N, C-alpha and C positions, 0 to 999 in steps of 0.2 A: 308485882305480877302475881296473879292468883295461880293456884295449883293447876287448874285446867289449862290455862294459857301456857304455863311453863312446860307442862307435859306435851302440849302440841308442838312447841318450839323444839323441845328435846327430840321428839319423834321425827320432826322434819330434818334435823341435823343428822340423825342416825340414818334416815332414808337416803340423804344426799351422799353420805360416806359409803353407802352400799352400791352406788352406781358402778356399772361395769368398768368404766374407764379408770376407776380408782382401785380396782381389785388387785392390781399388781404393784401398787404403791404401799406395800407392807414389808416389814422386816423379814429377812430370811428366816424360815421356820427352824426352830430348835426344839430339843427335848427339855425336860425339867431335870437338870442335873441334881438339884437338891433332893429330888424324889427318886432318883435313880431311873428315870424314864427316858427312853430313846425318843428321837423325833417322831417316829412312826406311831408311838403310843400316845401322842398328844394331838388333839384335833387342830389342823392348821387354819390360819386365817387367809382371807383373800385368795389370790392366785396361787398360793402354796398348795391348795387342794387341787392338784392336777394329776395327770396320768402317772407321772413319775412317783408321786407320793403313794398312789393307790397300789402300786406293785411292791412297795416296801413291806417287810425287809427282804432284800435280795442277797443271797449268798452266792458269790460267783461260782463256787464249786457246784451249786445245784443246777447250773445251766447244762442242758444235755442235748440240745438240738443244733446240729451242724447243717450246712447246706446239702450234704449228701445223706442225711438221716432219712430213712423211709418213714413218711408221715401219712396217716390215714385220718379222715375226718367224717363225722356223721352228726346229724342233728337237725334242728329247726331252722327258721329263717336266717339267723345270723351265721349259721354254718356256711351259707352261700358266700358270705363276705370273707370268711376265713379261707375257704377253698380258693377264691379268686385271688386273694392277696398272696398266698403261698405260691400259687402257680405263676403269678406275675413276677415274683422275685426269684423264680427258677429253683425253688426248693424241690427236693425229691418227693413230690406229692404223688402218692399212689392213685392211679386211675384205672381200676380193674374193669370198669364199664363206663360207657359214655354217660355222664350225669352232670348237671349244673349244680348239684347240691352237696355231693360227697364223693367218696372214693369208689362207690358202686351205686347201682341204680336203686338205692333205698328210697329215693324221694326225700321230701322234708319229713323228719322224724320228730314228732312234737312232744310226746310224753315219755316218761320212764317205762311205762308198760309197752308202748309201741317199740321202744328201743330194745327192751328185753326180748320181745318176740323175734326180732331180727337175729339176735344171737342164738335163740332157741332153734329157729329153722336153719341157721347156718351150721350149728355145731351139735345139735341133739335132735330128738324126736319132736316133730311138730305136726299134730293131727287135729286141725280145727274141724268143726262140723261143716263149715262152708270153706272150701279151699279156693274156688274161683266163683265169681258171681257175674250176673249179667244185668246190664241196664240199657237204656236207649242208645248209649254211646258204644256199646260193645261188651265183650267179656273183660273182666278186670280182676286183679289180685287185691282183695280187700285190705291187705296188710301193708300195702305200699301205695304211694301217691301217684296218680296221673298216668298210668300205663294201661292202654286198652288193646284188645286183640279181637280178631275176627271170629275165632272159634276157640272152644275149650282145649282142643288138642294143641293149637298154637300157644295158648296160654301155658299149658303144662310144660311144653318144651322150653319155653322162654324162662319159666320159673326155675326149672331144673338147671338151666345154664346160669341163671342169676345166682342161685345158691352156691355153685362152684366158684363163681367170680367173687361173691361176697366172702367166702372162706379164704380165697386168695388174698383179698385186701386186708382182712383182719389177722391173718397169720404172717403176712410179709412185712407188716409195719413194725417199727421200733417205738413209735409214738402214736397214740390214738387220741384225737381231740374229740370230745363228746360235748355237744351243745344242747342243753335242755331248755325248752322254751315255754311249754304249756302244761296244763294240769287237768284238762277236761277232755273227754272223748266219748265216743259211742262204743258200747261193748255188746257182744252177743251174749244173752243171758245163759244160754245152755252150756257154753264152754268158757265164758268169761274173757274171751279174747277181744282186744281193742282193735277197732277198724281205723284205717288211716283218715277217713272222712265220715261224715254222717251218711248212713246207708241211704241210697236213692229211694225215691217214693215207690218205684215198682217193687223193690224188695220188701219194703214195709207192708205194701198191699198184699204181697204173696205170702209172707210169713206171719203177718199180724203185728199190730202195734206193740204187743207185749214181748215180741221176740228180741227186740233191742232195748237197751237201757242207756240213759245218759249217766256218765260216771265222772265224779271228781275224786281224785285220789287223796288219801290221807297221808300225813307225814310218815307214818309207819309203813304204809304200802310203798311209798316212793323209796324209802331206805331199803326195804326188802327187794324191790325190783332192781335197784342199782347194785346191791350186793350180789344178786344172782347173775346180773350182766357181767360183773367183774369176774365172778367165779368161772363162768363159761369162757370168757375171753382169756383169762390167765391159764386155764387148763390147757388151752390150745396155743397160747403164745405167752409163756411164763415170764419172759424177760422184758416184755414191753412195758412202757410207762404210759399212764393215762393223764391227760389234762382235761379237767372239767371246766365248763363255763356256762353261765346262764344267759340266754339271749336277752338283750335289751328290748327287743321288739314286743310290744304288748299284744294282748289278745285283740283280734279284730272284732269279735263278737262272742257272746256267750248264750247258750240255749237255756240257761237258768234265768229265772225272772229276778235278776239283780243288776246293779249298775256295773257295766263291763269294765270301766276304768278301775273302780275300787276292787272288784273281783280279780282283775289281772294282777294288781299289786299283792293281794293275798296269796295268789298262786305262785308268784315269783318268790315270796318269802318262804313258802312251803318248800319249794325246790331248792332254795339256797340252804335251808336248814338240813334237808336230806343229803345234799351233796357234801356239806361240811362234816356231817356225821360219818359218812362213808369214807371221806378222806382221812378223818381222825383214826379210823380203824386200819388204814393202809397208808401211813404217812410216807413210807419209803417208795411207794409205787404210784401214788396219785399226787396231783397238784391241782391248784385252782387258779384260774385267771379271771380277774374282776372286770370283764367287759360290761356287765350290767351296771356295776357301780360307777364305772367311768362315764357311761352315758347319762346316768341319773344324777350323779353328784357334782360333776365338774361344772363350774360357772353357773350355779343355781341362783337365778335372779330373784328368787323369793326370799333369800336369806340376807342377813346383814353381813358386814365385812368379816365377822368372826366365823362365818359359815355355819353357825349353830342356832342363833336366834333369828326369828322371823322379822322381816322388814315391817315397820309400823303400818305402811299403807296396805301391805298384804294382810296383816292382822285385822285391820279394819274391814277389809273385804271378807275375810273368813268369818268374822263375827256377824257381819250382815247376813251371810249365808246361814249361820247358826240361827239367827232370828227368823229367817224365811222358813227354816226347817222345823223349828220347835216352838216359836213364840206365837201365841194366838193373836190374830189380827195384826201381826208385825209390830206390836208395841213392846 
């Protein structure tokens, strides 16, 4: 048997072993005792890479949520799922305002900058150049998602009431769950504030194309915004604990001229690093829950049974794409 044929047979066997139906036919995962490594320090094979593995290590003493613990939640798309699950299980979920996304009418909160602004208008001075704006759908608050009013006076009254309820939700909770999901937004150049959505065409026409700017936040900016968010929160609720998570939901689109799927992963990596840095600075008051990793890593059919090496058929497809991208005439 020549080398090429042997390699083909070897790859076919490796691919067969990687089939989903065989992933649970692996030994129970263990650490490397001779190296002094616990099981969670060694990458698991097959079905051992599951949700239970991804939350390790768990110290029973570190559990701090009881059914009667007041919990608030804020964040992007996956925050909807967190809210729904906690309410279904009759946890003491704070609902200061009617909302499908969180404990108050914040809407979906996508970026660290958008999140920081909520804590600023709730707990400190917040003086944007544009406090309310108008579009064909009515008057709206640029810093929250999806709420429209008939008049500016109605908007002003509603915003004032919302700030009171926002403060109530954030000061009454003992646990705050913050879900970060995206890293791109539109900002007003004059004050640097992030809008909840792209400014409507009517406003761009009124203020000019240079009034707003598309912004992608750096790692340093995300760390700064998260730290300031925590400072404002703990100044007003010093005993509360914070659980961070990154939404598994990718970007639906990007206004940058780049591939949205690739950019989405870049942004998630940026957010993960920022969150982990902030938690490392506040280890007794913050924790992390790996919802993103659970969605992305569990039962990845592109990997071999060891969950680390790529399946041979997937490698072939990847290299075909490499040829299409870089090789002249596909040769």
